[in-house]
C-alpha positions as CSV (number, residue, x, y, z in Angstrom):
1,X,-51.2,10.3,6.9
2,X,-52.1,8.2,10.0
3,X,-52.4,4.7,8.5
4,X,-53.0,2.7,11.6
5,X,-55.0,5.2,13.7
6,X,-52.4,5.6,16.5
7,X,-52.3,9.3,16.3
8,X,-48.9,9.3,14.6
9,X,-48.2,10.4,11.0
10,X,-46.9,7.6,8.9
11,X,-45.3,7.7,5.5
12,X,-46.4,6.0,2.3
13,X,-44.2,5.1,-0.7
14,X,-44.6,3.5,-4.0
15,X,-41.9,1.9,-6.1
16,X,-40.9,1.4,-9.7
17,X,-41.0,-2.4,-9.6
18,X,-40.0,-5.5,-7.7
19,X,-36.5,-6.8,-8.0
20,X,-37.6,-10.3,-8.8
21,X,-40.6,-12.0,-10.5
22,X,-43.1,-10.0,-12.5
23,X,-42.8,-6.3,-12.6
24,X,-45.1,-4.7,-10.0
25,X,-44.9,-1.4,-8.1
26,X,-45.1,-2.6,-4.5
27,X,-46.6,-0.1,-2.0
28,X,-44.8,0.5,1.3
29,X,-45.6,1.9,4.7
30,X,-43.1,3.5,7.0
31,X,-44.8,3.6,10.4
32,X,-43.9,6.2,13.0
33,X,-42.4,5.4,16.3
34,X,-40.5,7.3,19.0
35,X,-37.3,7.1,17.1
36,X,-38.8,8.4,13.8
37,X,-40.0,5.7,11.4
38,X,-39.8,1.9,11.3
39,X,-38.3,0.2,8.3
40,X,-40.5,0.1,5.2
41,X,-42.9,-2.8,5.0
42,X,-44.9,-3.8,2.0
43,X,-48.7,-3.2,2.2
44,X,-50.5,-6.5,2.0
45,X,-54.0,-7.9,1.6
46,X,-56.0,-9.6,4.2
47,X,-54.7,-12.9,2.7
48,X,-51.1,-11.7,3.1
49,X,-50.5,-11.2,-0.6
50,X,-48.8,-8.0,-1.8
51,X,-51.2,-5.2,-2.4
52,X,-50.8,-4.5,-6.1
53,X,-52.7,-2.6,-8.8
54,X,-55.1,-5.0,-10.6
55,X,-55.3,-4.9,-14.3
56,X,-56.8,-7.1,-17.0
57,X,-54.1,-6.1,-19.5
58,X,-51.3,-8.6,-20.3
59,X,-47.6,-8.3,-21.2
60,X,-46.0,-4.8,-21.5
61,X,-49.4,-3.0,-21.3
62,X,-50.2,-4.8,-18.1
63,X,-47.0,-4.2,-16.2
64,X,-47.0,-0.5,-17.3
65,X,-50.3,0.0,-15.4
66,X,-48.8,-1.6,-12.3
67,X,-45.4,0.0,-11.9
68,X,-43.9,3.4,-10.9
69,X,-46.6,3.7,-8.2
70,X,-47.4,6.9,-6.3
71,X,-49.9,6.4,-3.4
72,X,-52.1,8.9,-1.6
73,X,-54.3,7.9,1.4
74,X,-57.6,9.7,2.2
75,X,-61.2,8.8,2.9
76,X,-62.4,9.4,-0.7
77,X,-65.9,8.0,-0.3
78,X,-66.7,9.4,3.2
79,X,-67.3,6.0,4.9
80,X,-64.8,6.7,7.7
81,X,-62.0,4.4,6.3
82,X,-58.8,5.5,4.6
83,X,-58.8,4.6,0.9
84,X,-55.8,4.5,-1.5
85,X,-55.5,6.3,-4.8
86,X,-52.3,5.2,-6.6
87,X,-50.7,6.8,-9.7
88,X,-48.7,4.7,-12.2
89,X,-46.5,4.8,-15.2
90,X,-49.3,5.2,-17.8
91,X,-50.9,8.1,-15.9
92,X,-54.1,6.5,-14.6
93,X,-55.3,6.3,-11.0
94,X,-56.0,3.0,-9.2
95,X,-58.4,3.0,-6.3
96,X,-58.2,0.7,-3.3
97,X,-61.3,0.9,-1.1
98,X,-60.5,1.0,2.7
99,X,-61.6,-1.9,4.8
100,X,-63.6,-1.5,8.1
101,X,-61.0,-3.5,10.0
102,X,-58.1,-1.5,8.6
103,X,-56.1,-2.0,5.4
104,X,-57.5,-2.0,1.9
105,X,-59.5,-4.3,-0.4
106,X,-57.2,-6.5,-2.5
107,X,-58.8,-5.7,-5.9
108,X,-58.4,-2.2,-7.2
109,X,-60.3,-0.4,-9.9
110,X,-59.4,2.7,-12.0
111,X,-61.0,6.0,-11.3
112,X,-63.3,7.2,-14.1
113,X,-65.0,10.5,-15.0
114,X,-68.7,11.0,-15.1
115,X,-68.9,9.5,-18.6
116,X,-67.2,6.2,-17.6
117,X,-63.8,7.0,-19.1
118,X,-60.6,6.4,-17.1
119,X,-59.2,9.7,-15.9
120,X,-55.5,10.1,-16.6
121,X,-52.6,12.5,-17.1
122,X,-49.9,12.3,-19.8
123,X,-47.9,9.8,-17.9
124,X,-46.5,9.2,-14.4
125,X,-49.6,10.2,-12.4
126,X,-48.9,11.5,-8.9
127,X,-52.2,12.0,-7.0
128,X,-53.1,14.6,-4.3
129,X,-56.6,14.5,-2.8
130,X,-57.7,17.8,-1.4
131,X,-60.8,20.0,-1.3
132,X,-59.5,22.4,-4.0
133,X,-62.8,24.2,-4.6
134,X,-63.8,24.2,-0.9
135,X,-67.2,22.5,-1.5
136,X,-66.8,19.8,1.1
137,X,-65.6,16.9,-1.1
138,X,-62.2,15.7,-2.2
139,X,-60.9,16.7,-5.6
140,X,-58.0,15.0,-7.4
141,X,-54.9,16.9,-8.5
142,X,-51.8,15.5,-10.1
143,X,-48.5,16.3,-11.6
144,X,-47.5,14.6,-14.8
145,X,-44.5,13.2,-16.7
146,X,-45.3,15.8,-19.4
147,X,-45.5,18.6,-16.9
148,X,-48.2,20.9,-15.7
149,X,-50.8,20.7,-12.9
150,X,-53.9,18.6,-13.6
151,X,-57.2,19.0,-11.8
152,X,-60.1,16.5,-11.8
153,X,-62.9,18.3,-9.9
154,X,-65.2,16.1,-7.8
155,X,-68.7,16.9,-9.2
156,X,-70.3,14.2,-7.1
157,X,-70.7,14.3,-3.3
158,X,-68.6,13.6,-0.2
159,X,-69.8,10.0,-0.2
160,X,-70.3,9.4,-3.9
161,X,-67.3,10.9,-5.7
162,X,-67.6,11.5,-9.5
163,X,-64.9,13.4,-11.4
164,X,-65.1,15.9,-14.2
165,X,-62.8,15.7,-17.2
166,X,-59.2,16.9,-16.7
167,X,-58.6,20.6,-16.4
168,X,-55.1,22.0,-16.7
169,X,-54.5,24.4,-13.9
170,X,-51.0,24.9,-15.3
171,X,-50.3,24.0,-18.9
172,X,-47.6,21.4,-19.6
173,X,-44.6,22.8,-21.3
174,X,-42.7,20.2,-23.2
175,X,-39.1,20.8,-24.1
176,X,-39.1,17.5,-26.0
177,X,-38.8,16.6,-29.6
178,X,-40.6,13.5,-30.9
179,X,-37.5,12.1,-32.5
180,X,-34.5,13.6,-30.7
181,X,-36.1,13.3,-27.2
182,X,-35.2,16.9,-26.2
183,X,-34.6,20.3,-27.9
184,X,-31.1,21.7,-28.4
185,X,-30.4,24.7,-26.3
186,X,-27.3,26.8,-25.5
187,X,-25.0,25.2,-22.9
188,X,-25.8,27.9,-20.3
189,X,-29.6,27.5,-20.7
190,X,-31.8,28.6,-17.7
191,X,-35.5,27.8,-17.8
192,X,-38.0,30.5,-16.7
193,X,-41.0,28.3,-16.3
194,X,-41.8,24.8,-14.9
195,X,-40.9,22.0,-17.3
196,X,-41.6,18.3,-17.3
197,X,-42.0,15.5,-14.7
198,X,-44.0,17.8,-12.3
199,X,-44.6,16.7,-8.7
200,X,-46.8,18.8,-6.5
201,X,-47.6,19.6,-2.9
202,X,-50.7,21.8,-2.1
203,X,-51.2,24.0,0.9
204,X,-52.0,27.7,1.8
205,X,-48.3,28.5,2.2
206,X,-48.7,32.2,2.6
207,X,-51.9,32.2,4.7
208,X,-54.0,34.3,2.3
209,X,-56.9,31.8,2.3
210,X,-56.1,30.4,-1.2
211,X,-54.4,27.1,-1.8
212,X,-50.9,27.3,-3.4
213,X,-48.9,24.7,-5.3
214,X,-45.3,23.8,-4.7
215,X,-44.1,22.1,-7.9
216,X,-40.8,20.3,-8.5
217,X,-39.7,19.4,-12.0
218,X,-37.1,17.6,-14.0
219,X,-36.4,18.7,-17.5
220,X,-34.0,17.2,-20.0
221,X,-32.6,19.4,-22.8
222,X,-29.7,18.9,-25.2
223,X,-26.7,21.1,-25.2
224,X,-23.8,21.0,-27.7
225,X,-21.1,18.4,-26.8
226,X,-17.7,19.6,-25.7
227,X,-15.9,21.2,-28.7
228,X,-19.0,21.5,-30.8
229,X,-20.5,24.9,-31.7
230,X,-24.2,25.4,-31.4
231,X,-24.6,25.5,-35.3
232,X,-22.5,22.4,-35.9
233,X,-24.4,20.5,-33.2
234,X,-27.7,21.7,-34.7
235,X,-26.9,20.4,-38.2
236,X,-25.7,17.0,-36.9
237,X,-28.9,16.7,-34.7
238,X,-31.1,17.4,-37.8
239,X,-29.4,14.6,-39.7
240,X,-29.6,12.2,-36.8
241,X,-33.2,13.0,-36.2
242,X,-34.1,12.2,-39.8
243,X,-32.6,8.8,-39.5
244,X,-34.3,8.2,-36.1
245,X,-37.6,9.1,-37.7
246,X,-37.1,6.4,-40.3
247,X,-36.2,3.9,-37.6
248,X,-39.3,4.7,-35.6
249,X,-41.5,4.4,-38.7
250,X,-40.4,0.8,-39.1
251,X,-41.3,-0.4,-35.6
252,X,-42.9,-3.8,-35.7
253,X,-46.6,-4.1,-34.6
254,X,-47.3,-5.3,-31.0
255,X,-49.3,-8.6,-30.8
256,X,-52.9,-8.3,-29.5
257,X,-51.9,-10.3,-26.4
258,X,-49.3,-7.7,-25.4
259,X,-46.3,-10.1,-25.7
260,X,-42.9,-9.0,-26.7
261,X,-41.6,-10.6,-30.0
262,X,-38.1,-11.1,-31.2
263,X,-38.7,-8.5,-33.9
264,X,-39.6,-6.0,-31.2
265,X,-36.4,-6.8,-29.3
266,X,-34.2,-6.4,-32.3
267,X,-35.8,-3.1,-33.3
268,X,-35.4,-1.8,-29.8
269,X,-31.6,-2.6,-30.0
270,X,-31.4,-0.8,-33.3
271,X,-33.1,2.3,-31.9
272,X,-30.9,2.3,-28.8
273,X,-27.7,2.0,-30.9
274,X,-28.8,5.0,-33.0
275,X,-29.7,7.0,-29.9
276,X,-26.2,6.4,-28.5
277,X,-24.7,8.1,-31.6
278,X,-26.2,11.4,-30.5
279,X,-23.7,11.8,-27.6
280,X,-20.9,12.7,-30.1
281,X,-22.5,16.1,-30.9
282,X,-25.3,16.8,-28.4
283,X,-25.4,15.8,-24.7
284,X,-28.2,15.7,-22.2
285,X,-28.4,18.3,-19.5
286,X,-30.8,17.7,-16.7
287,X,-32.4,20.8,-15.1
288,X,-34.4,20.5,-11.9
289,X,-36.2,23.2,-9.9
290,X,-38.7,24.0,-7.2
291,X,-41.5,26.5,-8.1
292,X,-44.0,28.2,-5.9
293,X,-47.3,28.8,-7.8
294,X,-49.2,31.3,-5.7
295,X,-52.8,30.3,-5.6
296,X,-55.4,32.2,-7.6
297,X,-58.9,31.3,-8.7
298,X,-58.2,31.4,-12.5
299,X,-55.3,28.9,-12.3
300,X,-51.8,29.6,-13.7
301,X,-50.5,30.1,-17.2
302,X,-46.8,29.3,-16.6
303,X,-45.4,32.8,-16.9
304,X,-42.7,34.1,-14.6
305,X,-45.5,35.9,-12.6
306,X,-46.8,32.5,-11.6
307,X,-43.6,30.8,-10.5
308,X,-41.2,31.9,-7.8
């Protein structure tokens, strides 16, 4: 997107967090020049502060709303100025209104549906603003940490956006187990449908007049450790999972102010120590892929006919 109105396409990037101070997903611009792109510079407010997602939440709940940012720039409210919609770790969408003189208002809000509820995906929201239904306004689509393709149709107008509740254009397919973190599969496993951590790009790639989705994913599964048979690994994983379930059931409550207590820290250490034991009989395998979902009016169901 052309951030500074010079006719050149610039790049936007989010980040996981700052390297110092409080955790915050700083937003960066890489502005185009004749040699490519300039070095990344943080986006700042008119007062020269870092442009960060605003939240009233404190502690762990607060920084979770501010980190792992994914920005998209577009004129969402039709006033002629670029706005920012930013994804985050918890799956909601922060909105920074564009300023008449360039840049963005310092204080963000979270996008809501017509009933006033925050719109969100499972986690790790990744917004794309595009006129999906070809009615003249911008709709919101997103990938998700849990997978799938999420659509929030703009049921308002070009100048007064209002979003419908989430619709799953592609269902999320979780290969995760609540206790073990991933399902055990054969060592030579090959997935035939998109998995988790979906990220999307949208365009009419084949020129048929219907928008398509290019989706990338990252799925973690468990495979038997070296020297372990599938059956032996399965039995060991079942025993390990029972103990992990007991550990998770004993998690101490989080204080109302969102602070982290000594009991929470110690419990986290115990959980991580038990998690490390799993490597002896089942090891993580990361599977990534790129999928072409050829556009059709009814959405996708995740079968092999959808993904190429």
